[in-house]
N, CA, C and O atoms as a MOPAC input file, in Angstrom:
PM7 MOZYME 1SCF
protein

 N    117.37200 1    83.09000 1    88.78800 1
 C    116.15000 1    83.86300 1    88.27700 1
 C    115.93400 1    85.36600 1    88.94900 1
 O    116.14800 1    85.53600 1    90.14900 1
 N    115.59200 1    86.19800 1    88.27700 1
 C    115.42000 1    87.73100 1    88.65700 1
 C    114.56300 1    87.68000 1    89.61000 1
 O    113.72900 1    86.82400 1    89.31400 1
 N    114.31700 1    88.19300 1    90.68700 1
 C    113.65100 1    88.40400 1    91.70000 1
 C    112.93800 1    89.97000 1    91.74100 1
 O    113.69600 1    90.93900 1    91.70300 1
 N    111.66400 1    90.14900 1    91.80800 1
 C    110.93700 1    91.27500 1    91.82500 1
 C    110.09600 1    91.28700 1    93.02200 1
 O    109.40700 1    90.27900 1    93.17900 1
 N    110.00900 1    92.16600 1    93.85600 1
 C    109.12700 1    92.55600 1    94.83200 1
 C    108.33100 1    93.47100 1    94.63000 1
 O    108.74300 1    94.55800 1    94.22300 1
 N    106.71200 1    93.18900 1    94.92300 1
 C    105.87300 1    94.43200 1    94.40100 1
 C    105.06000 1    94.92400 1    95.54800 1
 O    104.32100 1    94.10600 1    96.09400 1
 N    105.09500 1    96.13500 1    95.98000 1
 C    104.03900 1    96.44400 1    96.90900 1
 C    102.98100 1    97.08100 1    96.41500 1
 O    103.22200 1    98.17100 1    95.89600 1
 N    101.69200 1    96.65200 1    96.43100 1
 C    100.38300 1    97.08700 1    95.70800 1
 C     99.21400 1    96.88800 1    96.94200 1
 O     98.93100 1    95.82300 1    97.49000 1
 N     98.75500 1    97.93100 1    97.15400 1
 C     97.64800 1    97.80200 1    98.08400 1
 C     96.28000 1    97.24200 1    97.48200 1
 O     95.47900 1    96.73600 1    98.26900 1
 N     95.97500 1    97.30900 1    96.11400 1
 C     94.78600 1    96.96900 1    95.54100 1
 C     95.01300 1    95.56200 1    95.01200 1
 O     95.79000 1    95.28400 1    94.09800 1
 N     94.16100 1    94.59900 1    95.76600 1
 C     94.51900 1    93.09300 1    95.67200 1
 C     94.28700 1    92.58600 1    93.94900 1
 O     94.95400 1    91.69300 1    93.42700 1
 N     93.37700 1    93.24500 1    93.36000 1
 C     93.15100 1    93.13100 1    91.87200 1
 C     94.64500 1    93.48600 1    91.17200 1
 O     95.29300 1    92.64400 1    90.55200 1
 N     95.02000 1    94.69600 1    91.35200 1
 C     96.07100 1    95.20200 1    90.80400 1
 C     97.61500 1    94.39700 1    91.05700 1
 O     98.57800 1    94.25000 1    90.30300 1
 N     97.38000 1    93.99300 1    92.37400 1
 C     98.64200 1    93.34400 1    92.91900 1
 C     98.60300 1    91.75700 1    92.04900 1
 O     99.63500 1    91.32900 1    91.53300 1
 N     97.75300 1    91.25700 1    92.00000 1
 C     97.57300 1    89.92500 1    91.37500 1
 C     97.47200 1    90.22500 1    89.97900 1
 O     97.70500 1    89.09100 1    89.56200 1
 N     97.32600 1    90.79600 1    89.12300 1
 C     97.62500 1    91.33800 1    87.79500 1
 C     98.97900 1    91.32500 1    87.33800 1
 O     99.48500 1    90.67000 1    86.42600 1
 N     99.66100 1    92.45400 1    88.40100 1
 C    101.06700 1    92.76400 1    88.05000 1
 C    101.86400 1    91.18800 1    88.43400 1
 O    102.75500 1    90.73800 1    87.71200 1
 N    101.41700 1    90.54900 1    89.55500 1
 C    102.17500 1    89.40000 1    89.57500 1
 C    101.95200 1    88.47800 1    88.78300 1
 O    102.86700 1    87.68400 1    88.56400 1
 N    100.74400 1    88.32000 1    88.16000 1
 C    100.64200 1    87.43100 1    86.88100 1
 C    101.49300 1    87.87900 1    85.60500 1
 O    102.17800 1    87.15100 1    84.88700 1
 N    101.33500 1    88.91900 1    85.52400 1
 C    102.14100 1    89.62100 1    84.16500 1
 C    103.76100 1    89.44300 1    84.32000 1
 O    104.37600 1    89.04800 1    83.32900 1
 N    104.38500 1    89.68600 1    85.38000 1
 C    105.59400 1    89.18600 1    85.70800 1
 C    106.01600 1    87.90700 1    85.97600 1
 O    107.15700 1    87.57300 1    85.65800 1
 N    105.28800 1    87.16900 1    86.49700 1
 C    105.59800 1    85.68400 1    86.45100 1
 C    105.52100 1    85.02900 1    85.19900 1
 O    106.36000 1    84.13800 1    85.06800 1
 N    104.72700 1    85.21800 1    84.19700 1
 C    104.41400 1    84.85300 1    82.88000 1
 C    105.73200 1    85.31400 1    82.21700 1
 O    106.27800 1    84.50000 1    81.47200 1
 N    106.28100 1    86.46600 1    82.39000 1
 C    107.21200 1    86.78500 1    81.24200 1
 C    108.61100 1    85.93100 1    82.13800 1
 O    109.70900 1    86.17300 1    81.63700 1
 N    108.62300 1    85.25500 1    83.02700 1
 C    109.53900 1    84.53000 1    83.54300 1
 C    110.46900 1    85.19900 1    84.87700 1
 O    111.58900 1    84.85500 1    85.25500 1
 N    109.70600 1    86.11100 1    85.34200 1
 C    110.44100 1    86.49400 1    86.71100 1
 C    109.92300 1    85.94500 1    87.99000 1
 O    108.77000 1    85.51200 1    87.99200 1
 N    110.67400 1    85.90700 1    89.14900 1
 C    110.25400 1    85.40300 1    90.31700 1
 C    109.42900 1    86.55200 1    90.65300 1
 O    109.80000 1    87.68600 1    90.34800 1
 N    108.26500 1    86.32200 1    91.30100 1
 C    107.50800 1    87.93300 1    91.90800 1
 C    107.10600 1    87.45200 1    93.42600 1
 O    106.64400 1    86.33300 1    93.64700 1
 N    107.29200 1    88.23800 1    94.23900 1
 C    106.63200 1    88.12400 1    95.74200 1
 C    105.80000 1    89.45500 1    95.57100 1
 O    106.36000 1    90.50400 1    95.25300 1
 N    104.60800 1    89.38100 1    95.76700 1
 C    103.51300 1    90.82300 1    95.60800 1
 C    102.96600 1    90.69400 1    97.20200 1
 O    102.45600 1    89.67300 1    97.66400 1
 N    103.17300 1    91.89000 1    97.89900 1
 C    102.74000 1    92.19400 1    99.17000 1
 C    101.93900 1    93.41500 1    99.14400 1
 O    102.16300 1    94.28700 1    98.30400 1
 N    100.86500 1    93.54000 1   100.16200 1
 C    100.34600 1    94.64700 1   100.25300 1
 C    101.24000 1    96.04200 1   100.26300 1
 O    102.42900 1    95.97900 1   100.57600 1
 N    100.72900 1    97.09100 1    99.96900 1
 C    101.53200 1    98.19000 1    99.94600 1
 C    102.24900 1    98.64900 1   101.15600 1
 O    103.27700 1    99.32700 1   101.17200 1
 N    101.53000 1    98.16300 1   102.24300 1
 C    101.98900 1    98.90100 1   103.68900 1
 C    102.60300 1    97.65900 1   104.30700 1
 O    102.51300 1    97.62000 1   105.53400 1
 N    103.25900 1    96.55200 1   103.67200 1
 C    103.92500 1    95.54700 1   104.24000 1
 C    104.96900 1    96.38400 1   104.55900 1
 O    105.35700 1    97.30000 1   103.83400 1
 N    105.58800 1    95.98800 1   105.99100 1
 C    107.09200 1    96.50200 1   105.99000 1
 C    108.08300 1    95.62700 1   106.39800 1
 O    109.22900 1    96.02000 1   106.61900 1
 N    107.69600 1    94.33500 1   106.53000 1
 C    108.46500 1    93.25700 1   106.76000 1
 C    109.63800 1    92.94300 1   105.82100 1
 O    109.36100 1    92.29300 1   104.81300 1
 N    110.80300 1    93.28500 1   105.99800 1
 C    112.08000 1    92.80800 1   105.03500 1
 C    111.53300 1    91.73700 1   104.69700 1
 O    110.82400 1    91.17700 1   105.53200 1
 N    111.72100 1    91.09900 1   103.26200 1
 C    111.71700 1    89.78600 1   102.85100 1
 C    112.91300 1    89.51400 1   102.36800 1
 O    113.82700 1    90.21500 1   102.80300 1
 N    113.31100 1    88.26200 1   101.18000 1
 C    114.21400 1    88.06000 1   100.34300 1
 C    114.56500 1    88.97800 1    99.61700 1
 O    113.69100 1    89.69500 1    99.13000 1
 N    115.95300 1    89.22100 1    99.33200 1
 C    116.57100 1    90.15900 1    98.57300 1
 C    115.87800 1    90.33600 1    97.13000 1
 O    115.24000 1    89.40900 1    96.63000 1
 N    115.99600 1    91.25700 1    96.65600 1
 C    115.15800 1    91.85900 1    95.14200 1
 C    116.24400 1    92.27000 1    94.18900 1
 O    117.25100 1    92.89900 1    94.51600 1
 N    115.96600 1    91.88200 1    93.05700 1
 C    116.61500 1    92.52400 1    92.16200 1
 C    116.02000 1    93.73400 1    91.64000 1
 O    116.64000 1    94.52800 1    90.93200 1
 N    114.53200 1    93.90300 1    92.07600 1
 C    114.21900 1    94.99300 1    91.42100 1
 C    112.61700 1    95.20400 1    92.53100 1
 O    112.08500 1    94.20800 1    93.02000 1
 N    112.18900 1    96.29400 1    92.70900 1
 C    110.93900 1    96.64700 1    93.82800 1
 C    110.22600 1    97.59300 1    92.83700 1
 O    110.71100 1    98.49200 1    92.14900 1
 N    109.03600 1    97.19100 1    92.93300 1
 C    107.88500 1    97.88700 1    92.51400 1
 C    107.04800 1    98.38200 1    93.35100 1
 O    106.60900 1    97.57500 1    94.17100 1
 N    106.61200 1    99.63400 1    93.43100 1
 C    105.94700 1   100.12800 1    94.62000 1
 C    104.73200 1   101.29200 1    94.06200 1
 O    104.97300 1   102.36700 1    93.51100 1
 N    103.38800 1   100.72000 1    94.38600 1
 C    102.31000 1   101.85100 1    94.25300 1
 C    102.25400 1   102.69000 1    95.35100 1
 O    102.17600 1   102.30200 1    96.51700 1
 N    102.29500 1   103.88300 1    94.96500 1
 C    102.38900 1   105.03100 1    95.87200 1
 C    100.90800 1   105.86300 1    95.74900 1
 O    100.56200 1   106.07300 1    94.58600 1
 N    100.18500 1   106.25600 1    96.59100 1
 C     98.95100 1   106.71000 1    96.42200 1
 C     98.85300 1   108.28900 1    96.15200 1
 O     98.11600 1   108.86200 1    95.35000 1
 N     99.83600 1   108.86500 1    97.07900 1
 C     99.94000 1   110.27100 1    97.06300 1
 C    101.48900 1   110.67000 1    96.88500 1
 O    102.21500 1   110.92200 1    97.84700 1
 N    101.88100 1   110.69500 1    95.63900 1
 C    103.27000 1   111.16600 1    95.34200 1
 C    103.73500 1   112.61000 1    95.94200 1
 O    104.91300 1   112.82200 1    96.23000 1
 N    102.77500 1   113.51800 1    96.09500 1
 C    103.48400 1   114.65100 1    96.82000 1
 C    103.60300 1   114.78200 1    98.23300 1
 O    104.34800 1   115.56900 1    98.81700 1
 N    102.63800 1   113.76800 1    98.86500 1
 C    102.43000 1   113.81400 1   100.16500 1
 C    103.02600 1   112.53100 1   100.75600 1
 O    104.24800 1   112.43400 1   100.86800 1
 N    102.21300 1   111.55300 1   101.13600 1
 C    102.83800 1   110.24300 1   101.71100 1
 C    103.71600 1   109.38000 1   100.46500 1
 O    104.31700 1   108.38000 1   100.85700 1
 N    103.77900 1   109.61300 1    99.48000 1
 C    104.50300 1   108.88900 1    98.60500 1
 C    106.08100 1   108.96900 1    98.80400 1
 O    106.76300 1   107.96600 1    99.01700 1
 N    106.53700 1   110.11800 1    98.72400 1
 C    107.88600 1   110.38800 1    99.13400 1
 C    108.29800 1   109.59600 1   100.37700 1
 O    109.43800 1   109.13200 1   100.36900 1
 N    107.60900 1   109.40500 1   101.32200 1
 C    107.83700 1   109.02800 1   102.95900 1
 C    107.93000 1   107.39600 1   102.66400 1
 O    108.72600 1   106.59300 1   103.14900 1
 N    106.96900 1   107.19000 1   101.80800 1
 C    106.58600 1   105.47300 1   101.52500 1
 C    107.96400 1   104.70100 1   100.61700 1
 O    108.36300 1   103.54300 1   100.74400 1
 N    108.54500 1   105.88700 1    99.60100 1
 C    109.84000 1   105.47300 1    98.95400 1
 C    110.66900 1   105.57200 1    99.71400 1
 O    111.52000 1   104.70200 1    99.53000 1
 N    110.95300 1   106.41400 1   100.77500 1
 C    112.04200 1   106.38300 1   101.84200 1
 C    111.89200 1   105.04400 1   102.40000 1
 O    112.88000 1   104.34900 1   102.16600 1
 N    110.93900 1   104.43700 1   103.08800 1
 C    110.76600 1   103.74600 1   103.69000 1
 C    111.40300 1   102.38700 1   102.80900 1
 O    112.25100 1   101.61100 1   103.24900 1
 N    110.86000 1   102.33400 1   101.67200 1
 C    111.31100 1   101.10100 1   100.81400 1
 C    112.87400 1   101.22000 1   100.53800 1
 O    113.61700 1   100.26800 1   100.29900 1
 N    113.22500 1   102.50800 1   100.60900 1
 C    114.54500 1   102.44100 1   100.33300 1
 C    115.51300 1   101.95400 1   101.65800 1
 O    116.55100 1   101.29700 1   101.57700 1
 N    114.96100 1   102.39600 1   102.72100 1
 C    115.50900 1   101.59800 1   103.89400 1
 C    115.63600 1   100.29100 1   103.83400 1
 O    116.75800 1    99.81400 1   104.00600 1
 N    114.45400 1    99.39100 1   103.56400 1
 C    114.37500 1    98.15600 1   103.69200 1
 C    115.18500 1    97.69400 1   102.45300 1
 O    115.64300 1    96.56100 1   102.59800 1
 N    115.43300 1    98.20200 1   101.44700 1
 C    115.96000 1    97.74100 1   100.18300 1
 C    116.89300 1    98.64800 1    99.35000 1
 O    116.74400 1    98.82300 1    98.14100 1
 N    118.00700 1    99.28900 1   100.20400 1
 C    118.77900 1   100.11000 1    99.86600 1
 C    119.72100 1   100.37100 1    98.51000 1
 O    120.30300 1   101.38300 1    98.11900 1
 N    119.64300 1    99.33100 1    98.08700 1
 C    120.60500 1    99.18900 1    96.74400 1
 C    119.80500 1    98.82900 1    95.50800 1
 O    120.19800 1    98.85000 1    94.34100 1
 N    118.55000 1    98.47700 1    96.00100 1
 C    117.75300 1    97.79400 1    94.73300 1
 C    116.76700 1    99.22300 1    94.05900 1
 O    116.14800 1   100.14900 1    94.58200 1
 N    117.07200 1    98.72600 1    92.45600 1
 C    116.09000 1    99.65100 1    91.72300 1
 C    114.64700 1    99.77000 1    92.27200 1
 O    114.14100 1    98.82200 1    92.87300 1
 N    114.01400 1   100.87700 1    92.07900 1
 C    112.73800 1   101.23500 1    92.26600 1
 C    111.92600 1   101.64100 1    90.91300 1
 O    112.39600 1   102.35600 1    90.02800 1
 N    110.74600 1   101.11600 1    90.90600 1
 C    109.98600 1   101.70900 1    90.11200 1
 C    108.70800 1   101.95100 1    90.66800 1
 O    108.02300 1   100.99700 1    91.03600 1
 N    108.24400 1   103.30300 1    90.78800 1
 C    106.88600 1   103.86900 1    91.31700 1
 C    105.91200 1   103.57700 1    90.37100 1
 O    106.16400 1   103.51300 1    89.16800 1
 N    104.85300 1   103.40400 1    90.83400 1
 C    103.40100 1   103.37800 1    90.24900 1
 C    102.53600 1   104.43100 1    91.09500 1
 O    102.60800 1   104.54500 1    92.31900 1
 N    101.70600 1   105.18300 1    90.24800 1
 C    100.62700 1   105.83100 1    90.72200 1
 C     99.66300 1   106.41500 1    89.90600 1
 O    100.07400 1   106.82200 1    88.81900 1
 N     98.30600 1   106.57700 1    90.19700 1
 C     97.34800 1   106.92100 1    89.47600 1
 C     97.48700 1   108.50300 1    89.07800 1
 O     97.04700 1   109.05600 1    88.07000 1
 N     98.28200 1   109.11400 1    90.24500 1
 C     98.44800 1   110.66400 1    90.25000 1
 C     99.60600 1   110.90900 1    89.47100 1
 O    100.09200 1   112.03400 1    89.58400 1
 N    100.11400 1   110.16700 1    88.76500 1
 C    101.14700 1   110.31700 1    87.66100 1
 C    100.30900 1   110.42900 1    86.32400 1
 O     99.34100 1   109.72400 1    86.03800 1
 N    100.87800 1   111.48800 1    85.52300 1
 C    100.27100 1   111.88900 1    84.20800 1
 C    100.68600 1   111.11400 1    82.98200 1
 O    101.87600 1   111.02300 1    82.68100 1
 N     99.99800 1   110.71300 1    82.46900 1
 C    100.27100 1   109.88300 1    81.12700 1
 C    101.25400 1   110.69200 1    80.49100 1
 O    101.19600 1   111.92100 1    80.53800 1
 N    102.29100 1   109.97400 1    79.80900 1
 C    103.35900 1   110.50000 1    79.26900 1
 C    104.44800 1   111.09800 1    79.85800 1
 O    105.34000 1   111.61800 1    79.18800 1
 N    104.44600 1   111.05600 1    81.45200 1
 C    105.57500 1   111.73800 1    82.34200 1
 C    106.51400 1   110.78500 1    81.94400 1
 O    106.27900 1   109.61900 1    81.62700 1
 N    107.98100 1   111.55700 1    81.99400 1
 C    109.36500 1   111.15500 1    81.61200 1
 C    109.37500 1   109.86900 1    82.79800 1
 O    108.95300 1   109.96800 1    83.95000 1
 N    109.79400 1   109.02800 1    82.35600 1
 C    109.71400 1   107.59000 1    83.06600 1
 C    110.93100 1   107.85700 1    84.25200 1
 O    110.72500 1   107.51100 1    85.41500 1
 N    112.24000 1   108.51800 1    83.83200 1
 C    113.02800 1   108.60800 1    84.60300 1
 C    113.42300 1   110.37900 1    84.74800 1
 O    114.58600 1   110.77900 1    84.68600 1
 N    112.53700 1   111.06200 1    84.89500 1
 C    112.33700 1   112.56000 1    84.69900 1
 C    112.62200 1   112.83700 1    86.31900 1
 O    113.06900 1   112.10100 1    87.19800 1
 N    112.09200 1   114.44900 1    86.32700 1
 C    112.21100 1   115.10500 1    87.68900 1
 C    111.21700 1   114.35600 1    88.83000 1
 O    111.58300 1   114.23200 1    89.99900 1
 N    109.95900 1   113.89100 1    88.35700 1
 C    109.20500 1   113.14500 1    89.37100 1
 C    109.81500 1   112.12900 1    90.02900 1
 O    109.87000 1   112.01900 1    91.25400 1
 N    110.39200 1   111.19600 1    89.02500 1
 C    111.12800 1   110.01500 1    89.60600 1
 C    112.27300 1   110.44300 1    90.36000 1
 O    112.42300 1   109.84900 1    91.42700 1
 N    113.25900 1   111.47300 1    90.02400 1
 C    114.17200 1   111.89000 1    91.08200 1
 C    113.87500 1   112.20000 1    92.32300 1
 O    114.40700 1   111.87800 1    93.38500 1
 N    112.57700 1   113.14100 1    91.97000 1
 C    112.34600 1   113.69300 1    93.39700 1
 C    111.61000 1   112.82900 1    94.24000 1
 O    111.38900 1   113.21600 1    95.38700 1
 N    111.09500 1   111.46900 1    93.78800 1
 C    110.81500 1   110.57800 1    94.57800 1
 C    111.85500 1   109.57100 1    95.42300 1
 O    111.76300 1   108.97400 1    96.49500 1
 N    112.80900 1   109.67800 1    94.47400 1
 C    113.97000 1   108.84200 1    94.73400 1
 C    113.69700 1   107.51600 1    94.14500 1
 O    114.12900 1   106.52600 1    94.73500 1
 N    112.97200 1   107.37300 1    92.95500 1
 C    112.65600 1   106.04700 1    92.08900 1
 C    113.77800 1   106.21200 1    90.84200 1
 O    114.30400 1   107.27100 1    90.49800 1
 N    113.96200 1   105.11700 1    90.36500 1
 C    114.66900 1   105.00800 1    89.10100 1
 C    113.71100 1   105.49100 1    87.93700 1
 O    114.00000 1   106.31500 1    87.06900 1
 N    112.35400 1   104.72700 1    88.10900 1
 C    111.25000 1   105.15200 1    87.16400 1
 C    110.09200 1   105.43300 1    87.55600 1
 O    109.85300 1   105.05400 1    88.70200 1
 N    109.15000 1   106.04300 1    86.94200 1
 C    107.78100 1   106.14800 1    87.12500 1
 C    106.82400 1   105.86400 1    86.44700 1
 O    106.79600 1   106.46200 1    85.37100 1
 N    105.83800 1   105.04100 1    86.67900 1
 C    104.83800 1   104.65200 1    85.50800 1
 C    103.21200 1   105.16800 1    85.96600 1
 O    102.72200 1   104.90100 1    87.06300 1
 N    102.75100 1   105.68300 1    85.25500 1
 C    101.08500 1   106.04300 1    85.49900 1
 C    100.25500 1   105.17500 1    85.38400 1
 O    100.13600 1   104.56800 1    84.32000 1
 N     99.43600 1   104.89700 1    86.52800 1
 C     98.36800 1   104.03000 1    86.31300 1
 C     96.88700 1   104.88300 1    85.93600 1
 O     96.42900 1   105.89000 1    86.47500 1
 N     96.29800 1   103.98900 1    84.69900 1
 C     96.22900 1   102.55300 1    84.41400 1
 C     97.54000 1   102.20500 1    83.61500 1
 O     97.80200 1   102.93100 1    82.65600 1
 N     98.35500 1   101.20400 1    83.90300 1
 C     99.39800 1   100.77800 1    83.16000 1
 C     99.19700 1    99.50100 1    82.12000 1
 O     98.21900 1    98.79500 1    82.36600 1
 N     99.83300 1    99.21300 1    81.24300 1
 C     99.57000 1    98.11000 1    80.49000 1
 C    100.68100 1    97.18900 1    80.61700 1
 O    101.72600 1    97.66600 1    81.05900 1
 N    100.65500 1    95.96500 1    80.31600 1
 C    101.53800 1    94.86300 1    80.49200 1
 C    102.71600 1    95.14100 1    79.74100 1
 O    103.76900 1    94.65400 1    80.15100 1
 N    102.71900 1    95.90100 1    78.62200 1
 C    103.84100 1    96.08500 1    77.65600 1
 C    104.64500 1    97.14200 1    78.40000 1
 O    105.85800 1    97.01100 1    78.57000 1
 N    103.92300 1    98.24500 1    78.86200 1
 C    104.75900 1    99.55000 1    79.27600 1
 C    105.46000 1    98.65800 1    80.95900 1
 O    106.63900 1    98.90800 1    81.20900 1
 N    104.84900 1    97.89500 1    81.76100 1
 C    105.26500 1    97.48700 1    82.77300 1
 C    106.58900 1    96.70700 1    82.42000 1
 O    107.67700 1    97.03300 1    82.89400 1
 N    106.40100 1    95.56700 1    81.48300 1
 C    107.65400 1    94.58700 1    81.17200 1
 C    108.75500 1    95.85500 1    80.46100 1
 O    109.88500 1    96.06700 1    80.90200 1
 N    108.39400 1    96.28700 1    79.78300 1
 C    109.62600 1    97.36700 1    79.10400 1
 C    110.06000 1    98.05900 1    80.23600 1
 O    111.28900 1    98.02900 1    80.31100 1
 N    109.53400 1    98.66000 1    81.13100 1
 C    110.27500 1    99.33400 1    82.28400 1
 C    110.88500 1    98.13500 1    83.20000 1
 O    111.81100 1    98.46300 1    83.94100 1
 N    110.53600 1    97.02700 1    83.21900 1
 C    111.24700 1    96.33700 1    84.06300 1
 C    112.38200 1    95.65100 1    83.19600 1
 O    113.44600 1    95.34800 1    83.73800 1
 N    112.18600 1    95.43100 1    81.99700 1
 C    113.45300 1    94.87800 1    81.26700 1
 C    114.43100 1    96.08000 1    81.12700 1
 O    115.59800 1    95.70300 1    81.02400 1
 N    114.28000 1    97.27100 1    81.10100 1
 C    115.52300 1    98.56600 1    81.09000 1
 C    115.84000 1    98.44700 1    82.27500 1
 O    116.97200 1    98.88900 1    82.47000 1
 N    115.24600 1    97.95700 1    83.36600 1
 C    116.06100 1    98.28300 1    84.87500 1
 C    116.96800 1    97.15100 1    85.39200 1
 O    117.98600 1    97.20500 1    86.08100 1
 N    116.26300 1    96.04700 1    84.82700 1
 C    117.29900 1    94.90400 1    85.44000 1
 C    117.56400 1    93.57100 1    84.27500 1
 O    118.23900 1    92.54800 1    84.39300 1
 N    116.73000 1    94.07500 1    83.14500 1
 C    117.10500 1    93.00600 1    81.86500 1
 C    116.03400 1    91.61600 1    81.95700 1
 O    115.16200 1    91.44700 1    82.80900 1
 N    116.30200 1    90.91100 1    81.08300 1
 C    115.23200 1    89.88400 1    80.93000 1
 C    115.51500 1    89.10300 1    82.11300 1
 O    116.55600 1    89.30500 1    82.73800 1
 N    114.44300 1    87.98000 1    82.57800 1
 C    114.73800 1    87.24200 1    83.47000 1
 C    115.80900 1    86.29100 1    83.51200 1
 O    115.92100 1    85.69500 1    82.44100 1
 N    116.67400 1    85.93400 1    84.43300 1
 C    117.74400 1    85.27900 1    84.54800 1
 C    117.17700 1    83.82600 1    84.87700 1
 O    116.24100 1    83.63100 1    85.65200 1
 N    117.83100 1    82.88600 1    84.22300 1
 C    117.35400 1    81.33200 1    84.44200 1
 C    118.27300 1    80.68900 1    85.34700 1
 O    119.49500 1    80.77500 1    85.22800 1
 N    117.66200 1    80.02600 1    86.27800 1
 C    118.78200 1    79.30100 1    87.19300 1
 C    118.57800 1    77.72900 1    86.59600 1
 O    117.52300 1    77.18600 1    86.26800 1
 N    119.97800 1    77.17900 1    86.56800 1
 C    120.05800 1    75.51800 1    86.10700 1
 C    119.70500 1    74.66600 1    87.24900 1
 O    119.70100 1    73.44100 1    87.12700 1

């Protein structure tokens, strides 16, 4: 089964993202954004960052240290809608994709599937 690790500070948003991904068939572990303890390996990390130009890059770096070879999607309310998902902002942060908040279920699932494909089932 595909494992996704979500770092999101807002309790309601964290629960919503967890629900969307779990219902789509992914195994999800959702943690507060500042959680730093390394957990089980993940196929994908989704991280909410509050200030991309200031502390966001540092947070992405911290996540990269914890999960060096894992693809990363960064979420932020500071990204403008219509921003190129894998463009200059994503590259500057060290993320493979960025998604502006508020986000839709379809946008999130589309990004996840583009990064790691559909959920893998274990027998």
